[in-house]
C-alpha positions as CSV (number, residue, x, y, z in Angstrom):
1,M,121.1,40.1,54.0
2,G,119.9,39.1,50.9
3,R,122.5,36.8,50.3
4,Q,122.1,35.1,53.6
5,N,118.4,34.6,52.4
6,L,117.4,37.1,55.5
7,D,113.9,38.9,55.7
8,A,115.1,41.2,58.2
9,L,118.0,42.0,60.9
10,L,118.1,42.3,64.8
11,V,121.0,44.3,65.8
12,T,122.2,44.1,69.1
13,N,125.8,45.3,69.4
14,P,125.8,48.6,70.7
15,E,128.7,49.9,68.2
16,N,126.6,48.4,65.5
17,M,123.8,50.1,66.2
18,R,125.5,53.4,66.9
19,Y,127.5,52.9,63.4
20,I,123.9,52.1,61.5
21,S,121.5,54.4,63.4
22,G,123.5,56.8,65.2
23,F,121.6,56.3,68.6
24,T,124.3,56.0,71.5
25,G,122.0,54.5,74.1
26,E,120.3,51.3,75.0
27,G,118.3,49.8,72.9
28,L,117.6,47.4,69.9
29,L,117.3,47.7,66.0
30,L,115.6,46.1,63.3
31,I,116.6,46.5,59.8
32,S,114.5,45.1,57.0
33,P,114.0,46.3,53.3
34,G,110.9,48.4,54.2
35,D,111.4,49.4,57.9
36,A,114.2,50.9,59.9
37,C,112.6,50.3,63.9
38,L,114.5,51.4,67.1
39,V,112.9,50.1,70.5
40,T,114.5,51.4,73.2
41,D,112.4,52.8,77.0
42,G,111.1,56.0,78.2
43,R,114.9,57.0,79.5
44,Y,116.3,57.6,75.6
45,Q,112.7,58.5,74.3
46,T,114.0,62.0,73.3
47,Q,117.8,61.1,72.4
48,A,116.3,58.5,70.3
49,R,114.4,60.9,68.3
50,L,117.3,63.3,68.4
51,E,119.9,60.8,67.4
52,A,117.6,58.8,64.9
53,P,115.3,61.0,63.3
54,D,114.8,58.4,60.4
55,W,113.9,55.8,62.4
56,M,110.6,54.3,63.8
57,V,111.3,54.6,67.3
58,L,109.2,52.1,69.7
59,I,109.1,52.9,73.3
60,S,108.8,49.5,75.5
61,K,109.1,49.9,79.2
62,T,111.2,46.6,79.7
63,L,113.3,47.0,76.4
64,S,111.7,44.1,75.2
65,S,112.3,42.5,71.5
66,E,108.3,41.7,71.5
67,A,107.7,44.8,70.0
68,L,110.1,44.3,66.7
69,A,108.7,40.8,66.7
70,E,105.4,42.1,66.2
71,V,106.7,44.4,63.4
72,C,108.0,41.5,61.6
73,R,104.8,39.5,61.9
74,E,102.8,42.6,60.6
75,R,105.3,43.1,57.7
76,V,105.4,39.1,57.2
77,L,109.0,38.8,57.6
78,N,109.7,35.3,58.8
79,R,113.7,34.8,58.6
80,I,115.1,37.0,61.2
81,G,118.9,37.1,61.8
82,F,120.7,38.1,64.7
83,E,124.1,38.6,65.8
84,K,125.5,35.6,67.9
85,N,128.7,36.8,68.5
86,D,126.9,39.2,70.9
87,V,123.8,37.4,72.1
88,T,124.1,35.8,75.2
89,Y,122.1,32.3,76.1
90,Q,119.7,34.2,78.4
91,K,119.2,36.8,75.5
92,F,118.4,34.2,73.1
93,E,115.8,32.1,75.2
94,R,114.5,35.7,75.2
95,F,114.2,36.5,71.5
96,Q,112.7,32.7,71.1
97,A,109.9,33.4,73.4
98,D,109.3,36.9,71.9
99,F,109.9,35.6,67.8
100,S,108.1,32.2,68.9
101,G,106.8,30.9,65.4
102,L,109.5,32.7,63.4
103,D,112.9,31.8,61.9
104,L,115.4,32.9,63.7
105,R,118.9,32.7,62.0
106,P,122.6,33.6,63.8
107,V,124.8,35.7,61.8
108,L,128.2,36.9,62.0
109,G,129.8,40.0,60.6
110,L,127.2,42.1,59.0
111,V,127.6,45.5,59.6
112,E,131.3,44.6,61.1
113,S,131.9,44.3,57.2
114,L,130.6,47.8,56.5
115,R,132.5,49.0,59.6
116,L,136.0,47.8,57.9
117,V,136.4,50.7,55.4
118,K,136.1,54.0,57.1
119,D,134.3,56.8,55.4
120,V,135.5,60.5,55.4
121,D,133.8,61.7,58.5
122,E,135.0,58.6,60.6
123,I,138.3,58.9,59.2
124,A,138.5,62.8,60.6
125,M,137.2,62.0,63.6
126,I,140.0,59.2,64.2
127,R,142.6,61.8,63.0
128,E,141.0,64.4,65.7
129,A,141.5,61.4,68.1
130,G,144.9,60.5,67.4
131,V,145.9,64.5,67.1
132,V,144.8,64.5,70.8
133,A,146.8,61.2,71.7
134,G,149.8,62.7,70.3
135,A,149.6,66.1,72.5
136,A,148.9,64.0,75.4
137,F,152.0,62.2,74.9
138,C,153.8,65.8,74.5
139,Y,152.4,67.2,77.5
140,V,153.2,64.1,79.8
141,I,157.0,63.7,78.6
142,G,157.4,67.2,80.5
143,H,156.1,65.9,83.4
144,I,157.7,62.7,83.8
145,C,161.2,62.1,86.0
146,S,162.3,59.7,88.7
147,G,160.4,59.6,91.6
148,Q,156.8,59.9,90.2
149,T,154.9,56.5,90.3
150,E,153.0,55.0,87.3
151,R,149.6,56.1,88.4
152,E,150.9,59.6,88.7
153,I,151.8,59.4,84.6
154,A,148.6,57.8,83.8
155,S,146.7,60.0,86.0
156,R,148.4,62.9,83.9
157,I,147.6,61.2,80.5
158,D,144.1,60.4,81.6
159,Y,143.3,64.2,82.8
160,F,144.8,65.4,79.3
161,L,142.5,63.5,77.3
162,R,139.2,63.9,78.7
163,S,140.1,67.5,78.7
164,R,140.8,67.8,75.2
165,G,138.6,64.9,73.8
166,D,135.0,64.7,74.2
167,G,134.9,61.5,76.5
168,P,136.8,58.9,78.5
169,P,140.2,57.7,77.3
170,A,139.5,55.0,74.6
171,F,140.6,52.4,77.2
172,E,142.5,51.9,80.9
173,T,145.5,53.7,79.9
174,I,149.1,51.4,80.2
175,V,152.3,52.9,82.1
176,A,155.0,50.2,82.7
177,A,158.3,51.2,83.8
178,G,161.4,49.0,84.3
179,E,160.8,45.4,84.7
180,R,157.2,45.7,84.5
181,G,157.6,46.8,80.8
182,A,157.3,43.2,80.0
183,M,154.3,42.6,80.6
184,P,152.1,44.4,77.2
185,H,149.3,45.3,78.8
186,G,150.8,46.5,82.5
187,R,148.6,48.5,84.5
188,A,149.6,51.6,86.4
189,T,150.6,50.6,89.8
190,P,152.2,52.7,92.7
191,D,155.7,51.9,92.0
192,K,158.1,54.7,91.6
193,I,160.2,55.2,88.5
194,R,163.9,55.1,89.0
195,S,166.7,56.8,87.0
196,G,167.9,54.4,84.2
197,Q,164.1,52.6,83.6
198,M,162.4,52.6,80.6
199,V,158.8,53.8,80.8
200,M,156.1,52.4,78.4
201,M,152.7,54.4,78.0
202,D,149.9,53.3,75.9
203,F,146.9,55.2,75.4
204,G,143.9,56.9,73.4
205,A,141.5,59.7,73.0
206,C,138.1,59.4,71.7
207,C,136.2,61.9,69.4
208,Q,132.7,61.5,69.3
209,G,132.6,57.8,69.9
210,Y,135.8,57.2,67.5
211,M,139.2,55.7,69.0
212,S,142.6,56.5,68.4
213,D,146.1,54.1,70.0
214,I,149.3,55.1,70.4
215,T,152.2,53.9,72.3
216,R,155.7,55.4,73.2
217,T,158.5,54.2,75.5
218,V,161.0,56.3,77.0
219,C,163.9,56.2,79.2
220,V,164.0,58.2,82.4
221,G,167.6,60.3,83.7
222,R,169.9,57.1,81.7
223,F,170.0,54.3,79.5
224,D,172.5,51.3,78.4
225,D,173.4,50.0,75.2
226,K,171.0,47.1,75.5
227,Q,168.0,49.4,75.9
228,R,169.2,51.5,72.8
229,R,169.8,48.2,70.9
230,V,166.2,46.8,72.0
231,Y,164.5,50.1,71.2
232,G,166.1,50.3,67.4
233,V,165.1,46.7,66.3
234,V,161.3,47.7,67.4
235,L,161.5,51.1,65.7
236,E,163.1,49.1,62.1
237,A,160.4,46.7,62.4
238,Q,157.6,49.3,62.4
239,L,159.1,51.5,59.7
240,S,159.6,48.5,57.7
241,A,155.9,47.6,58.4
242,L,154.2,50.8,57.7
243,D,156.4,50.8,54.4
244,R,154.5,47.8,53.5
245,L,151.2,48.9,54.6
246,R,149.1,49.6,51.3
247,P,145.9,48.4,49.6
248,G,146.2,44.9,48.0
249,V,148.5,44.0,50.5
250,I,147.2,40.5,52.8
251,A,147.5,41.8,56.5
252,S,149.3,38.6,57.3
253,Q,152.3,40.0,54.8
254,V,152.6,43.3,56.9
255,D,152.8,41.3,60.4
256,E,155.8,39.1,58.8
257,V,157.7,42.2,57.8
258,A,158.0,43.4,61.1
259,R,158.4,40.1,62.8
260,Q,161.3,39.3,60.5
261,V,163.2,41.8,61.6
262,I,162.7,41.4,65.7
263,T,163.6,37.5,64.6
264,R,166.5,38.4,62.9
265,A,167.8,40.7,65.8
266,G,167.0,37.9,68.3
267,F,164.2,38.7,69.5
268,G,161.4,36.9,68.4
269,D,160.6,34.5,70.9
270,Y,159.7,38.1,72.8
271,F,157.7,39.3,70.2
272,T,154.3,37.8,71.9
273,H,151.3,39.4,70.2
274,S,149.9,40.3,66.7
275,L,151.3,43.4,64.8
276,G,148.0,45.6,64.7
277,H,144.1,45.7,65.3
278,G,142.0,47.8,63.5
279,V,140.4,51.1,65.4
280,G,137.1,52.6,65.2
281,L,134.2,52.8,66.9
282,N,135.9,49.9,69.2
283,I,139.7,50.0,70.3
284,H,139.9,46.5,69.0
285,E,138.3,45.7,65.7
286,A,138.8,44.4,62.4
287,P,141.0,44.3,60.4
288,R,143.8,42.4,62.2
289,L,147.3,42.5,61.4
290,A,148.4,38.9,62.0
291,P,149.7,35.8,61.0
292,K,147.2,33.9,59.0
293,Q,145.1,36.9,58.6
294,E,144.1,36.5,55.2
295,T,142.4,40.3,54.9
296,V,143.4,42.0,51.7
297,L,143.7,45.8,52.9
298,E,141.8,48.6,51.4
299,A,142.2,52.4,51.6
300,G,140.0,53.3,54.1
301,M,141.0,51.0,56.7
302,I,142.4,52.0,60.0
303,T,144.7,49.7,61.9
304,T,147.6,50.2,64.5
305,V,151.1,48.9,63.8
306,E,152.6,48.0,67.1
307,P,155.3,45.8,67.2
308,G,156.9,45.3,70.8
309,V,159.6,43.4,72.4
310,Y,158.9,41.9,76.0
311,I,162.2,40.4,77.8
312,P,161.2,39.0,81.3
313,G,163.2,40.2,84.0
314,W,164.6,43.3,82.0
315,G,161.6,45.1,80.7
316,G,159.9,45.9,77.3
317,V,159.3,48.2,74.0
318,R,156.6,49.0,72.2
319,I,156.1,51.3,69.4
320,E,152.7,52.1,68.3
321,D,150.6,54.4,66.2
322,T,147.2,54.6,64.5
323,V,147.3,54.5,60.4
324,L,145.2,55.1,57.7
325,V,145.5,52.9,54.7
326,T,145.5,55.1,51.3
327,E,145.6,54.7,48.2
328,T,149.2,55.0,47.7
329,G,150.3,53.8,50.7
330,C,149.4,54.8,54.5
331,E,149.3,57.8,56.9
332,I,150.0,58.1,60.2
333,L,147.4,59.4,62.8
334,T,149.0,59.5,65.9
335,P,152.0,61.8,64.2
336,V,154.6,62.0,67.1
337,A,158.5,61.9,67.2
338,K,159.3,58.5,68.2
339,D,163.3,59.0,68.3
340,F,165.0,57.3,71.3
341,M,164.1,59.9,74.1
342,V,165.9,60.0,77.2
343,L,164.2,62.5,80.0
């Protein structure tokens, strides 16, 4: 804030609010060198004082920023930053009215830059979410067979994640069989799985708000040479990227390693997304492992590593793990076997 010449910062992004204060309800935060203020309404009065005991809690009937503007005027805080990636034009108009006479300044990434490197407690929660996700895969493969629908499989995964985690799944569970596997984000349908199809499953668990992300692809009943070959290429790409993932490496270089393996095998046109994304309070956050991403990796960063090949009319294969950058390399937080599997 000092480097950007701000007297105070208005935090509106829910995950940033939780990260800074611990508060998980609806509200607004104001941070300045001398104050930490949280405004919420009567529904969250008790919750706010329990979750953010060190914060000054202000109760507003309409969740208005007017109370925070008054704090700024009383403390002579004139230059107020706001999170421009979270503020709609309608919300900005309201801020302009409430903070009339003060200098509102759009800022980007102040809290997110802190969230890039996880602390010990955050790593522990993501590790636990990874263990739950891994256990969900071990559970569901015992129930997958020809004739089941994609939705039945997704429902089993979701039930396990809810029963073993402490919240809903990290995102809508993806189950895509056969030709539908060519859709990286294919939603589960009532379509029945047939013998000889590959089934791609992508899901994640939550632990105290922190998330994990895992994808495994399996064959049902039987397989052919192309399925085994494509799977082997994707697995080689992931293992090569994991070997490159370590402190001091530029994010784009990790993506490049995996992309080269897939391109050399003749499938470069079918790897249609970046290699990975950060995981934490959001399922997609920084850092990204992607072309042109110049972030230098540091110990404590957590990202997915998820190469994939998606061939229209044939299907797809993706192998994904949630991975912690350590002092000497990396640690997989979703520790589940990923050998070619036929159920």
